[in-house]
Every structure is written in C-alpha cells, then in structure tokens.
C-alpha positions in Angstrom: 33.3 23.5 65.6 32.6 21.7 62.4 33.7 18.2 61.4 35.0 17.8 57.8 35.3 14.1 56.8 38.3 13.6 54.5 38.7 10.3 52.2 42.1 8.5 52.0 42.4 9.6 48.5 42.1 13.3 49.6 45.8 13.2 50.9 46.7 13.4 47.1 44.7 16.5 46.4 45.4 20.1 47.0 47.9 22.9 46.4 50.4 21.5 49.0 50.9 18.2 47.6 54.6 17.0 47.6 55.6 15.4 44.2 59.2 14.5 43.9 61.2 11.4 43.1 59.7 9.5 46.1 56.1 10.7 46.0 54.1 10.4 42.6 51.6 12.7 41.2 48.2 11.2 41.5 45.8 14.2 41.2 43.9 14.2 37.7 43.7 18.0 37.0 42.2 17.8 33.5 38.8 19.3 34.6 40.4 22.1 36.6 42.8 23.7 34.0 43.1 27.4 32.7 45.1 28.6 29.6 48.0 31.1 30.6 49.6 31.1 27.2 49.8 29.4 23.8 49.7 25.6 24.7 50.2 26.2 28.4 47.8 25.5 31.1 47.8 25.7 34.8 45.2 24.7 37.7 42.6 27.5 37.9 43.6 29.1 41.0 47.3 29.0 40.1 46.4 30.6 36.7 44.4 33.4 38.3 47.2 34.2 41.0 49.7 34.1 38.2 47.9 36.6 36.1 47.4 38.8 39.1 51.2 38.7 39.6 52.2 39.4 36.0 49.8 42.3 35.8 51.4 43.8 38.9 54.8 43.8 37.5 54.0 44.0 33.7 55.4 40.7 33.3 53.9 39.3 30.1 55.7 41.8 27.9 59.1 40.3 29.0 58.3 36.7 30.2 57.0 33.9 28.3 55.0 30.8 29.8 57.2 27.8 28.4 55.5 24.9 30.1 52.6 24.2 32.5 50.4 20.9 32.9 51.6 18.0 31.2 50.1 14.6 30.8 51.9 11.4 31.9 52.4 10.7 28.1 54.0 14.1 27.4 56.4 13.9 30.4 57.3 10.4 29.3 58.0 11.8 25.6 60.1 14.8 27.0 62.2 12.2 29.3 62.8 9.9 26.3 63.8 12.6 24.1 66.1 14.3 26.6 67.8 10.9 27.1 68.4 10.6 23.2 69.5 14.1 22.9 71.2 15.2 26.2 72.3 11.9 27.9 71.2 10.3 31.4 73.2 12.7 33.7 71.6 16.0 32.3 68.2 14.3 31.9 68.2 13.1 35.8 69.2 16.5 36.7 66.6 18.7 34.9 63.8 16.4 33.9 61.5 14.5 36.5 60.7 11.0 36.1 57.4 10.4 34.4 54.8 10.1 37.2 56.9 12.2 39.4 56.7 15.5 37.7 55.2 18.6 39.3 53.9 19.6 35.8 51.5 16.6 36.0 49.7 18.4 39.0 48.9 21.6 36.9 50.4 23.6 39.9 53.9 24.2 38.4 55.1 26.4 35.4 58.3 27.1 33.7 59.0 30.8 32.6 61.6 32.1 30.4 62.8 35.4 29.2 61.2 36.4 25.9 63.6 36.1 23.1 64.0 34.6 19.7 64.8 31.1 20.8 63.8 29.7 24.3 65.2 26.4 25.6 62.2 24.2 26.4 64.0 22.3 29.3 66.2 25.1 30.7 64.9 28.5 29.5 66.8 31.6 30.6 65.3 33.4 33.5 67.7 35.7 35.2 67.6 37.5 38.6 67.6 40.9 37.0 64.8 42.9 35.3 61.3 41.8 35.3 62.3 38.4 35.9 64.0 39.4 39.2 60.9 41.3 40.1 58.9 38.1 39.5 61.1 36.1 41.9 60.8 38.9 44.6 57.1 39.1 44.6 56.1 35.3 43.8 55.5 34.3 47.4 52.9 37.3 47.8 50.9 35.5 45.2 51.5 32.0 46.5 54.4 30.8 44.3 57.7 29.5 45.4 61.0 28.8 43.4 60.8 25.1 43.7 64.3 23.9 43.0 66.7 26.6 44.5 70.5 26.3 44.4 72.0 24.4 47.4 69.0 22.2 47.9 69.6 19.5 45.1 70.2 16.9 47.7 66.8 17.7 49.3 64.5 18.1 46.1 66.3 15.4 43.8 66.5 18.0 41.1 69.2 20.4 39.9 68.7 24.3 40.4 65.9 25.5 38.2 65.7 29.4 38.5 62.7 29.1 35.8 60.5 26.5 37.6 57.9 28.1 40.0 55.3 26.1 41.9 52.0 27.2 43.4 51.4 26.3 47.0 49.1 29.2 48.0 49.0 31.8 50.7 50.5 31.9 53.4 52.6 28.8 52.6 54.7 30.3 50.0 55.5 33.4 52.3 56.3 30.9 55.3 58.7 28.8 53.0 60.3 32.0 51.5 61.1 33.5 54.9 62.4 30.3 56.2 64.4 29.4 53.2 62.5 26.1 53.0 61.8 23.7 50.1 58.4 22.0 49.8 60.1 18.9 51.2 61.3 20.9 54.3 57.9 22.8 54.6 56.0 19.4 54.7 58.2 18.1 57.5 58.3 21.5 59.4 54.4 21.7 59.5 54.1 18.4 61.0 55.2 19.9 64.5 52.0 22.0 64.6 49.7 19.0 65.0 46.9 20.9 66.7 44.8 23.7 65.7 45.3 25.0 69.2 49.0 25.3 68.7 49.4 26.4 65.0 52.1 28.1 62.9 50.8 31.6 62.4 51.6 34.5 60.3 50.1 38.0 59.7 49.3 39.2 56.3 47.5 42.4 55.5 46.4 42.8 59.1 44.9 39.3 59.6 46.4 36.3 61.2 46.6 33.0 59.0 47.1 29.9 61.0 48.3 26.5 59.8 48.2 23.2 61.4 48.9 19.5 60.5 46.4 16.7 60.5 47.6 13.2 60.3 45.7 10.9 57.9 44.0 8.0 59.4 43.8 4.7 57.5 40.4 4.9 55.9 38.7 8.4 57.0 40.2 11.3 58.5 37.9 13.8 60.7 39.1 17.4 60.7 37.6 19.9 63.1 37.4 23.4 61.9 36.0 26.7 63.1 33.3 27.3 60.4 33.0 31.0 61.8 36.1 31.7 59.7 37.4 30.9 56.2 39.5 27.7 56.0 41.2 25.6 53.6 42.4 21.9 53.7 45.0 20.4 51.4 46.6 17.0 51.5 50.2 16.8 51.5 50.5 13.6 49.3 52.6 11.8 52.0 50.7 11.2 55.1 48.2 13.9 56.2 46.6 17.1 55.6 47.4 20.9 56.3 44.6 23.0 57.6 44.8 26.8 56.9 42.5 29.2 58.8 42.1 32.9 58.5 41.2 34.5 61.7 
C-alpha cells in the first residue's frame, strides 16, 4: 500500500467538491480551463468529457453552451443585475450567492436549446430531442443534473433542467441510479469509511470502488493500492473520496 499525504486545503479541490449556500467555492480554476464555446470555459477534464458526449449524440448542432466558469466578480454582477431586473425571490431561486456558485469551480455548465434568443439565467433545455438524449447519457460521461425538481429544499436552488455539473465516473452513475443530489451523495459516501468496505459499481467489465476518508486537522494520510488506478477528491466539507479501479 502507498501512503498519500493530503493537505488541509486539498479538501476544497477535486471534481466532488460540494458548493452550495452553505459551502463556498474555494478552488482557483483559472489555470485549468478549456474553451467549450464562445466565451464559455470549463475545467479541462470536464470540457473533454463534455466534448465526447456531444460528439456521441451530435449535440452541438442543437445545443448551445450558455455559461461555464465565472469569476467571483462576474457572479456578483449577475446577482446584482438579476436583483434589479427580476427581484429578490427570482434571484434567490435561480442565481447562486456570489462565492457559493458552482460556476466558480469550472465544473458546472448551463446549456440551452439553440434558438434565436437564449435566456442567460433560465435557458430552454427540454426533455425531448437532442436535449433529452444529453440528459439520458450525461451520467455515462460524469455529469449530473445538479438541481432536479423536488430537491429544492436540499440543494437550496430551484429546479434548473439546464444546469449540469461534472463529478466524474463512477460518481455520476451512482447518483443517477440512486436519485441523489450531490448533497445526498456526499452524506451517503460517508458510510463507506474504509477501503476494505467500499461502495462498488461495475462499468465496462471493471469494478470501481469508492470510499470516504475523513480529513484530519492538519494533514491526512490516505492508503491506496498503487497497483491499480486511483483518484482522490476533496468533498469541500470534511474529507476526501477515494476512487479505485480494480
């Protein structure tokens, strides 16, 4: 077994970080961004998987990237503009507080049906056609519908059928199969607190096992099997998620 030393700040890094009204976005993504459309950028890995998904379904002919990574300043401007134009109730429902927006991580993207006019805050993204195909296949490429209907009390954001979040494989698949939001998944994984008793899923003939590592005050030591591929992501709350392909 190999020992990996994780710093306290590493809790705030990785594709599984939880960003919501309670937990701020603290990961600076400016050096890891790739362009996915005019004025729209995503974290490199997320951009690559989005491109593969769009190629699979022929998506870019009908789907437009509306908004990806945003700076804190841009999120503040969007919040202020929405308050002026739409009022506080609408803004609190569909616009994340500055500092608490997933868009600041570079892991979230708003998509809209290509048409003459696209609403920047609430773009049209139906369940039918190519948009519906995107939703059906999103989890296979590591994306989840971040703010589904019926989960508003959990996410703190209204239903947004256009807002997708990259969390990676197999996490998106597990969340989709269990009907979980990222908040619920973060809590769910805590029960698998040993690599000896992980949460496992089979994909393409391989077992992928997920376990939780609580963060220590200063430095956390994770033990991994270096003979197989692995990945560690912070959850932005209190620990790390270890993923191993066996």
